[in-house]
C-alpha positions in Angstrom: 60.1 132.8 76.8 62.2 133.3 73.6 64.1 130.2 72.4 67.3 132.3 72.3 67.0 133.0 76.0 66.4 129.3 76.7 69.5 128.4 74.6 71.6 130.9 76.6 70.3 129.5 79.9 71.1 126.0 78.7 74.6 127.0 77.6 75.4 128.7 80.9 74.0 125.9 83.1 75.5 123.1 81.0 78.9 124.9 81.1 78.9 124.5 84.8 78.2 120.8 84.9 81.7 119.5 83.9 83.4 121.5 86.7 80.8 120.5 89.3 80.7 116.9 88.2 84.5 116.6 88.1 84.5 117.8 91.7 81.6 115.5 92.7 83.3 112.5 91.2 86.4 112.8 93.5 84.8 110.6 96.1 81.8 109.1 94.3 81.6 106.3 91.8 80.4 107.4 88.3 77.3 105.2 88.4 76.3 106.6 91.8 76.7 110.1 90.4 74.5 109.1 87.4 71.7 108.0 89.7 71.9 111.0 92.0 72.1 113.6 89.2 69.4 112.0 87.1 67.0 111.6 90.1 67.4 115.3 90.6 66.8 115.9 86.9 63.6 113.8 87.0 62.5 115.8 90.1 63.2 119.2 88.5 61.6 118.1 85.2 58.5 116.8 87.0 58.2 120.0 89.0 58.5 122.1 85.8 55.9 119.9 84.1 53.5 120.5 87.0 54.1 124.2 87.0 53.4 124.6 83.3 50.6 122.0 83.5 52.1 119.7 80.8 49.7 117.5 78.9 50.9 113.9 78.9 47.9 112.5 77.1 49.9 112.0 73.8 51.8 109.2 75.6 48.7 107.1 76.0 48.7 105.9 72.4 52.0 104.3 71.2 53.4 105.8 68.0 56.8 106.3 66.3 57.2 109.7 68.0 57.0 108.0 71.4 59.3 105.2 70.2 61.8 107.9 69.2 61.6 109.4 72.7 62.3 105.9 74.2 65.3 105.5 71.9 66.5 109.0 72.8 66.3 108.1 76.5 68.3 105.0 76.0 71.0 106.8 74.0 71.0 109.6 76.6 71.6 106.9 79.3 74.5 105.4 77.4 75.9 108.9 76.8 75.7 110.1 80.4 77.1 106.9 81.9 80.0 107.1 79.4 80.6 110.8 80.0 80.6 110.4 83.8 83.0 107.5 83.6 85.3 109.4 81.3 85.3 112.4 83.6 86.0 110.2 86.6 89.1 108.8 84.9 90.5 111.7 82.9 90.9 115.5 83.0 87.9 117.6 82.4 90.0 119.8 80.1 90.2 116.9 77.7 86.9 115.0 78.3 84.5 117.9 78.1 85.7 119.3 74.7 85.5 115.8 73.2 82.0 115.4 74.6 81.0 118.9 73.5 82.4 118.4 70.0 80.2 115.3 69.6 77.0 116.7 71.0 77.6 120.3 69.9 76.0 121.7 66.8 78.3 121.6 63.8 79.4 125.0 62.7 77.9 124.6 59.2 74.4 124.0 60.7 73.8 127.6 61.6 
């Protein structure tokens, strides 16, 4: 599949998350929401990896690329926990644009 189509799917799907998450956080603690949503993410990612028959053999040998993936996972964890906490405490109309401005691609990059 073309990378543009993947980017459009990502944009549409991620655009729905703030609204759904804000609704879900009405009666759920942010950290519980982090666990639930990320367990589903792991399940969906694992299923996709099985479907496309992903090769995980590159993970056997430790290298800087794998270290970067671990660091990315740690930063993603901090980011998501902070984002969920912010959404649980403030309006999505303010939190989401701030989050998007930080993680979005700067206009001069394309």
